[in-house]
N, C-alpha and C positions, 0 to 999 in steps of 0.2 A: 618174414619180418612183416606184422602189419602197414597200412598207410599212415596209422598216426604216429607211428615210432618213428618209420623212416621220415618223415616229415619233421618229425624233433630234431634227430640225429642233422636234418638239412640245416633247421635254424643255428643248432648249436654250430655246427661249420662255420658260421656268420659270426654269431654273438660268441660263443664260448659259452659255457656253463658256469654259475657261480662256484666259485672254490669252495672246496669241501675240506674236514681234514684229509682225507684221503690223499688229496689233490696238493696239501702242502706237503705231506710226506712225500710226493713223484719230487716236490722242487728239491726237497732235500737230498733226496739221492741224485737227482742229477747235476746238482752245482756242486756236492762233494765230488760226485765222479771225473767232471773234466776239469778239475781243480788235481784230482788225482795223477791221472792222464795225461795231463798237459794241451789238453784238447780247446782250439778257440771258442768256439759254438755247437750247439746242439739244440735241434728242432726236433719234437717229440708231439706225437699225438697219442691219445690212450684210449681204445673203445672199450667199453664194458655192457652187455647185451645190448647192443645195439644202441648205445648212448655216447657220446664225446665226453669223455669225463676228465681230460685234461689236453690241450692245446695249447703248447708256450714253446718259445724259444727261449735258451739261454746262452752268457755268453756273448762272443761279438762275431759277427758274419765276416768284417770286415777290421782286421785290425790297425790296417794304418789310418783310415777312415774311423775308427772308432765307432761303428754300427753296429748295432746291434741285432741280432738275433731275434728271427720273431716264427710264428707258425708258420708265415708264409713264406718265409725265407726260400730260395732255391740252390737247390743243391746236387751235384751229380749224383746218382743213385746206382751205379755201376750195374753188377747182376741182378739187381732186383728189377731191371727192367726185365729181365726174361722172361718172368711171368707174362708180362705185356706179347711179349712176343710171341711165345706158345697161345696166346689168349687170341690173336691175327689167326694164327693158323686153325685154331677150333671156332672161331669165326667160319672160317673158308668151311669147316667140315660141317658143319652148321648149316651152312648155304647150299651146300651137295657137292661142293664144285671139286673138292679134294678128297681123298681118304687117309687114313692115319699109315694104311698098307701099302699106298703108291710110293715106286721107286721114285730115288731123288734122280734118276736119268730120265724121268719122266717130265722133269721140269728144268733141268739144269743142261745145256747144249753138252758134248763134248768129255762128259764124264768118261774116267778109264774104266776097266772092265772091273777093277777091284773094288767101285763103287757101287757095281749093279745091284749086290744083293741089300745096300742099303737103305731103309725107308724112312717116310716122316718119324715114324714111332721114334725109331732108333735114334734121330737127332734130335728130339724133344726130350729125351729121356739120359742123352750123353751113353748111351751103347753102341754107338756106330763102327767105333774103332779108328772115326779120325784124330787126328793128331790134337793138343790143346789149341796152337796158335797156326795159322798160315804161315809159311816161310816168308810171303811178303807184306805183311802186317807189318806198316810203320807209323807208331802215333804220333811222327811228326807230320806226316803227310794226308792231304786229303785226297781220295780216290776211290773208284766205285766197288762196290765189294765184291763184283763178279772178277773184275781184278785179282782182288786179295783170294778168292776161292780159286783161281785157276792155279795159284802157284802153288795148291798143294795136290794138284793132280799127279803127278810125278812122284810122288812119295807111299809109302806101303802103308796097310792100314797096319794100325799098332796089335787088332785082335780082330777076330771074326766079329761082323756085327751081330749082336746080341748076346757074345760071348761073356764078357764084362761092361765094368764102370764103371769109365771114366771121362774126367768133365772135357768137355771139348768146347771151348768159345768159335773156333771154324764151323761147329756143326750150326750153333746160329747165324752166320754169317749165311748160309746156306736156306737155312729158312726165312732171312728176312728176304733173300735174292725169289723164294717161291712165293711168298705174298707178292712179291713185285710182280711180277709173272704171271701168276693167278687174278689177282687185282685190275693188274694196270696202272697201280699207283704205287707210288713208293709206299714201303714199310711206315714212314713217318706220318704219311698223308693218310694211309689207310685205318692206322690206329688212332690217330688224331677225329676221322669220319664217324668211326664207329664206335668209338672207346672214350675218348678224352672230351671231345665236344659234348655229346650227349651226357654226360655227367659231370660239366660243368666243370671238369678238370683244366681250369683256364692257363695255369702255370707249367703245365706237364706238355714238354715238347723235346726233341729231339737236341743231343748235344749239339751246342754250336759254341766256337770261340769266338767269332767277329760279331757276331749279332748283337743288338744291344739287348738286354734280359733284363726287363725291372726285378729287384731287390735278390740280385745275384749273390752266394756268397763267395768269398775268394777260399784259396784251398791250401794248405798250409802242411808244413813238416815239422817236427822236433828235431834238432839237431844239434848236437854240442850245447845242450839245457838253453838253448833260443828255439823261438821259432823264425824258420824259414817262408817263403815262396815257393809254393809246388810247381815244378814246372805244368807247361799248358801242354795241353795235347789238343791237336788239329783233329786227329781222325775220330772217325764217328761209326763207330761199331755196334752193329745189331747185338752183339752178346752183352753191352752196357751203354744202350742207347740212349736214355732219357734223363731231365732235369726233371726235377719235381720237389715238391713241397710237403711236407706232413700233412696241411689240411688238404689236400689233392689228394693224396692216397689214404686219408680218412674217407674222403667222398667213393674213392675204388672201394675200401671195404664195405662201405654200405651197399656197394652194387652185389659184390662177389656172395651178401646174405640175400640176395634175392636173386631174381632169371630176368632182371634189365637188359642185362648182358650177354650171359650165358644159363646156358639151360642148366638144370642141377642136374641131369644125367653127363653134361661134359664137363663140370667140375667133378662130378664123383670120378671122372676118368684122369685129368688132370692131379688129382690128390691119392690115386692109387701107386702103389711103389710099382717100379718096374720088376717083369719078372725076366731072368737071363735065361738062355737056352737049356740051360740045366734044372730049371724049375729054382733056385735060389732069387730070392729077390735083395734090392737093393734099395733106400730110402730116398729114393727121388721119384719125382712124379713128371709131369708136365712143365717144365719152368719152376718148380717149387720143392726146395725138400723137406720130408716127410720124418726127421728122425722123432724118438722120443723124448721125453721130456727124463731125465734119470728117476724121476718118482715125485710122489705127491705125500705130502704127511701121511698117508696110510702104506706110501713103501709101492704103489700101483703104477708102474710107467704110463703117460699123460703122453697121448698122439700131439704133434705139433705138425702145423704148416707154417713152412717159412723160407727165407731166402735173402741170404747177404748178399754187399756190392762193395767192390770196392774201383776207385777208381783214381788215379794220383792226385794226391790233395784231398781225399771223400770218403767216407766209409759209410754205411748204410745198412740197415736189418727193419726187416719186415717180419713181424714174427705172431702167429695167429694160433690159441689155444681155445680149440674149441669148445671141449669139456668144459671149458669154464665161461665160456661166452666172452673171450678176453681176446684183443688185438694192442700189442704193441709195436708203433712205429719211431724207428729212430734215424736220424741224419745227424752226419757230423763232416767236419770240414779239415781234419787231418788223415795226412798220409797212415795206416795201418793202428787206429785204433783200433780197441778191442770194443767193437760198439756191441755184440754180442752179448756181454756181461753188461753191460748196461739196460738192454731190456732184459735180461733174466730179473735183474734188481730191480726194476720197475715191478716187473708180472708178481715178482714176490711179493711187493710192496702192498700190490692192489691183491691179487688174491694169496693171502698167508698159507692155504692149505699147498702151495705149490714146494714151499718150503719142502726139502728132502730132509725126511728126518735120520738123526745122527748116532750112527753104529750103538748099539745099547754096550760093548765091551771097545778096551782100545784095542788097535791090531798090535799081533807080534810083533 
């Protein structure tokens, strides 16, 4: 991205661009979707060819107080956070302080013999063999990451490192602890210093319940045909670490198409499918899912770079379509909402070529 286009995006992030017919179509898609899916609020950012073409809030960020959602409303983003934890590791790699092939035991004291073959690469790609959640994780309890990690030491691996792909939030707890020990800062402070502050992502921060967070959305569930308040979790998890806004994530997107934070070679590594021990690949990189879109108007698969996020009372998605220069960010405040469908409908609205052609004949 050249400097002029980057500056234009920065201005757009503050002022937003003038509405267009396509932007109005996005409004229709989102408003219809939140009504159909019983979602109190959605905050959306859409970037096309380096320009923010839509930044808008829809519905109510807080039902009880009638507070409307805005593009700067703060949501829990769940596992969309994994790309930031992976970025923290890759910044330390760029600094020459760690290597992807370093063993976990180099950084974490007391690791059991079964963990000796696990590398940082295995953790980033969910191929370590660690279970999904450590038995000591308690969503209602604040505790150090290391205390949670230690509770998994006695458990066997579910497979040999590199043999399979299996999602592990525990693996990202370990990565957070590696960032803390190597940087000598908490992972939240390290990422604020190296990513969020330089990019002006002023609303992005570690998830917190007791702190006052301006413009924070409340989380809800839809039960028995009505909204109820979702249970608040006290735990702060590296695997679902951050609060953020659609506007802040648009600033992150601006950085992803430059070398301001990550080198091009680093991003290439992060956006390459993991290769398993037997040579097969799985569509996951370092904190990013890498599936193919089902097909565009020609029927050809379209590579995507994306990740969803789930926290109690919230769902989020960040979807990139590099072939078409398109990124769709959608944050919502209802448990279990199919937010990926919203992002897909927005993507098709902006880029009609992403609509998969219907079969030429009816199936038998």
